[in-house]
C-alpha positions in Angstrom: 12.4 7.7 -20.0 15.5 6.1 -21.6 16.6 9.0 -24.3 19.8 9.3 -26.1 18.7 12.7 -27.8 19.0 14.1 -24.2 21.1 14.4 -20.9 21.2 11.0 -19.1 22.6 10.0 -15.4 26.0 9.2 -17.5 26.4 12.8 -18.4 26.6 13.4 -14.4 28.8 11.9 -11.6 27.2 10.5 -8.4 28.0 13.8 -6.3 26.2 16.0 -9.0 23.1 13.8 -9.2 23.1 13.7 -5.3 22.9 17.6 -5.3 20.2 17.6 -8.1 18.2 15.2 -5.8 18.6 17.5 -3.0 17.4 20.8 -4.7 14.3 18.8 -6.3 13.5 17.8 -2.9 13.7 21.3 -1.2 12.5 21.5 2.2 11.1 17.8 1.9 14.7 16.6 2.9 15.6 18.4 6.2 19.1 19.4 6.7 21.8 17.0 7.9 22.0 15.4 10.3 18.3 14.5 9.8 18.5 14.8 6.2 20.8 13.9 3.4 24.5 14.6 4.0 26.0 12.0 6.6 26.4 7.8 6.4 23.0 7.7 8.6 20.2 10.1 9.4 20.0 11.2 12.9 16.3 10.2 13.7 14.9 12.3 17.2 13.4 9.6 19.6 9.5 9.5 19.6 8.4 9.6 23.3 5.5 7.1 24.0 5.2 5.4 20.4 6.5 2.6 18.8 8.4 2.8 15.4 7.0 1.4 12.5 9.5 0.4 9.4 8.5 -1.2 5.8 9.9 -1.2 2.4 8.4 -1.1 -0.9 9.9 -1.4 -4.5 8.8 0.1 -7.7 10.1 -1.9 -10.7 9.5 -0.8 -14.2 7.8 -3.3 -16.0 6.5 -5.1 -12.6 4.9 -2.2 -10.9 4.4 0.4 -13.8 5.3 1.1 -17.5 5.4 3.7 -19.8 1.7 4.4 -20.3 2.2 6.7 -17.0 4.2 9.6 -16.1 7.5 9.6 -14.2 5.5 12.0 -11.8 2.8 9.4 -11.5 5.4 6.8 -10.8 7.2 8.6 -8.1 3.7 9.5 -6.3 2.8 5.4 -6.6 6.1 4.5 -4.9 4.9 6.8 -1.7 1.6 6.2 -1.7 2.5 2.2 -1.6 4.6 2.7 1.4 2.1 5.2 3.0 -0.5 2.3 2.7 2.0 -0.1 4.9 1.8 2.6 7.7 -2.2 2.9 7.2 -2.5 -0.8 7.7 -1.0 -0.5 11.1 -2.9 2.4 12.0 0.6 4.8 12.2 1.6 8.1 11.5 4.4 8.5 8.8 7.3 10.5 9.6 10.5 9.7 7.6 11.7 7.8 4.2 14.8 6.9 2.5 14.9 6.2 -1.3 17.3 4.2 -3.0 17.5 4.6 -7.0 19.0 1.8 -8.9 18.8 2.7 -12.9 20.8 2.3 -16.0 23.0 4.8 -16.9 20.8 5.9 -20.1 18.1 7.2 -17.8 16.8 10.9 -18.8 17.7 13.1 -15.9 14.6 15.1 -16.9 12.7 11.9 -16.3 14.3 11.4 -13.0 13.5 15.0 -11.9 9.8 14.5 -13.0 10.0 11.3 -10.7 11.2 13.2 -7.6 8.7 15.8 -8.5 6.0 13.1 -7.8 7.7 11.9 -4.6 8.3 15.6 -3.3 4.3 16.3 -3.9 3.0 13.4 -2.6 5.6 13.2 0.5 4.8 16.8 1.3 0.9 16.4 1.4 1.3 13.4 4.0 4.0 15.2 6.0 6.7 12.6 5.1 10.5 14.0 5.1 12.9 12.3 2.7 16.0 11.8 4.8 18.7 9.9 2.9 18.9 7.1 0.3 21.4 5.8 -2.3 22.5 5.5 -5.7 23.1 2.3 -7.8 24.0 1.7 -11.5 22.1 -1.5 -13.4 22.3 -2.2 -17.0 20.8 0.3 -19.5 17.1 0.5 -19.9 16.4 -0.9 -16.2 14.9 1.2 -13.4 14.3 0.3 -9.9 13.3 2.5 -6.8 13.2 1.4 -3.1 11.9 3.3 -0.3 11.7 2.4 3.5 9.3 4.3 5.4 9.3 4.8 9.1 6.4 6.0 11.0 4.9 5.9 14.5 2.1 4.1 16.3 0.8 4.1 20.0 -1.2 1.5 19.5 -0.2 -0.5 16.3 -2.8 -3.2 14.7 -1.1 -6.3 13.7 -2.2 -9.0 11.3 -3.0 -12.9 12.7 -4.6 -11.2 15.7 -8.3 -11.5 15.1 -10.8 -13.5 17.5 -13.8 -15.8 16.9 -17.1 -13.7 16.0 -15.0 -10.5 15.1 -16.5 -8.7 12.1 -14.7 -8.6 8.7 -14.6 -5.0 7.1 -13.1 -3.4 4.2 -12.9 -0.2 2.7 -13.5 1.2 -0.8 -14.0 -1.2 -3.9 -12.1 -3.8 -5.0 -10.8 -5.3 -8.7 -10.0 -3.6 -11.8 -7.1 -1.7 -10.4 -4.9 -1.9 -13.8 -7.2 0.7 -15.4 -6.0 3.6 -13.0 -6.3 2.7 -9.3 -3.1 1.2 -9.2 -1.2 4.7 -9.3 -3.9 6.8 -8.8 -5.3 6.0 -4.9 -5.6 7.3 -1.5 -3.9 5.6 1.4 -6.4 5.3 4.2 -4.1 6.8 6.6 -6.7 8.8 8.9 -9.0 6.0 8.6 -6.2 3.6 10.0 -5.4 5.8 12.6 -9.1 6.3 14.0 -9.3 2.4 14.1 -6.0 1.7 16.1 -6.3 4.7 18.3 -9.7 3.8 19.6 -8.8 0.3 19.6 -11.5 -0.6 17.4 -9.5 -3.0 15.0 -8.1 -6.6 16.5 -6.3 -7.4 13.0 -5.9 -5.0 9.9 -3.8 -5.4 6.2 -4.2 -3.3 3.4 -5.0 -4.9 0.1 -1.9 -5.4 -2.0 -2.2 -8.7 -3.6 -6.1 -9.3 -3.5 -8.3 -10.2 -0.7 -7.9 -13.7 -1.6 -4.6 -13.9 -0.3 -5.0 -10.9 2.5 -7.7 -12.7 4.2 -5.5 -15.3 5.1 -3.7 -12.9 7.2 -6.5 -11.9 9.7 -6.4 -15.0 11.7 -4.1 -17.4 13.2 -4.4 -21.1 12.4 -6.7 -21.7 15.1 -9.7 -19.9 13.4 -11.4 -19.6 10.1 -13.2 -17.1 7.8 -17.0 -16.9 6.8 -17.6 -14.4 3.7 -20.4 -13.2 2.4 -19.8 -13.3 -1.2 -22.8 -11.2 -2.3 -21.6 -8.3 -0.2 -18.0 -8.1 -1.9 -17.7 -4.0 -2.9 -16.7 -4.7 -6.6 -15.6 -1.7 -8.6 -16.9 -0.4 -11.8 -13.4 -1.2 -13.5 -13.7 -4.6 -12.2 -17.0 -5.3 -14.1 -15.7 -3.7 -17.4 -12.7 -5.7 -17.4 -14.5 -8.8 -16.5 -17.2 -8.0 -19.3 -14.5 -7.4 -22.0 -12.6 -10.6 -20.9 -15.3 -13.1 -20.2 -14.4 -13.2 -16.6 -15.9 -13.4 -13.1 -16.0 -9.8 -11.7 -15.9 -11.5 -8.3 -12.9 -13.1 -8.9 -11.3 -9.6 -10.1 -12.3 -8.5 -6.8 -10.7 -11.3 -5.0 -7.4 -11.5 -7.0 -6.7 -8.6 -9.1 -5.0 -6.6 -6.1 -3.3 -3.1 -6.0 -6.7 -1.9 -4.4 -4.7 -0.4 -1.5 -7.8 -0.7 0.7 -7.8 -1.5 4.4 -8.9 -4.9 5.1 -9.8 -5.2 9.1 -11.4 -6.9 11.6 -13.9 -5.2 14.2 -13.8 -6.6 17.8 -17.0 -8.3 18.4 -17.2 -6.5 21.9 -18.0 -3.5 19.5 -21.6 -2.6 18.3 -21.3 -2.7 14.5 -24.2 -0.6 13.6 -23.1 2.2 15.6 -19.8 1.8 14.8 -21.0 1.8 11.0 -22.7 5.2 11.9 -19.6 6.8 13.3 -17.8 5.9 10.4 -19.9 7.2 7.9 -20.2 10.6 9.8 -16.2 10.7 10.2 -15.3 9.2 6.8 -18.3 9.8 4.4 -15.8 9.8 1.5 -14.6 6.1 2.3 -17.2 3.6 1.7 -17.2 0.7 4.4 -18.5 -3.0 3.8 -18.8 -5.8 6.4 -18.1 -8.9 4.3 -18.0 -11.6 6.9 -17.3 -12.8 10.1 -14.2 -14.9 12.1 -15.6 -18.5 12.7 -14.3 -21.3 14.8 -11.9 -23.4 12.7 -13.4 -25.3 9.8 -11.6 -28.5 9.3 -12.4 -27.8 5.1 -10.8 -24.5 4.5 -9.7 -21.5 6.0 -12.3 -19.4 3.8 -15.9 -20.3 3.7 -18.8 -19.2 2.1 -21.4 -18.3 4.6 -24.5 -19.1 2.3 -23.2 -22.7 1.0 -20.8 -23.3 3.8 -18.5 -24.7 1.0 -14.9 -23.6 0.7 -13.9 -20.9 -1.3 -10.9 -22.2 -3.2 -11.5 -21.2 -6.5 -9.9 -17.7 -6.4 -6.1 -17.5 -6.3 -4.4 -14.2 -5.4 -1.4 -12.6 -6.9 2.1 -14.2 -6.0 5.2 -12.5 -6.5 7.4 -15.8 -7.2 4.2 -18.2 -8.6 2.2 -16.1 -10.8 -0.4 -17.7 -12.7 
């Protein structure tokens, strides 16, 4: 990645690096004025749709390390951003990408990074329409993507109602073994939930459900969870056994699962909904894990079996990590 025996960014001027990026992206980056080439990209309006805009970063030493390839790192950056669009029930359209790097970064590594960007963007019909280059100290690397999507019925956080059922897709925990860079954004699932007005609130599981569950309701409601129903990933069990940890805690707190956590409107019959889901998304497991209840004065998240607070699980926090 940072090499002294091959060409690095230091061997090129900014114009040449941008020229290389345009070549690497090919038709993934449209022609100017929609694509690279002006001070701003000129994006056509989307009639009868609302715009969705989100930003995610990929930082060396934080979100990835040298154990994964440059192509896998590029893939992860795009997938992380797509998950934000999925959590709103949206459709991805455009993205900008800014690279902040030490000048000793290998140009070959950067090429492979953009290869991962292009392949993943093409898979989801996402166009890269601009970005920026910025020099950092040697041996440092960050990439920041801003993604733009559309939705006719975007699903928000904090908008669940009393008696709504709580569901999660996939399995949780142990993502560090591979899933943190090799996952599928639940775009089709989120679009189906939004377009049919099934979900009353939705969020993607980035920092662990111990944190994300709190986003589903406002301060006037609480959440009741059936701990036995939590879908724990096999990798979470493996890591828990290895480190003498509770696998349930790993499912709650590991994060980077990139699954959808949502509430189903209580007016919708859950048995029929689950049958429709299984028919439409047979490869995406779906689990009901709880219910939105009246505000409990003891805690926001309650164990459905014991009716006691679930407060011994702490999720990931970017600025107060334990």
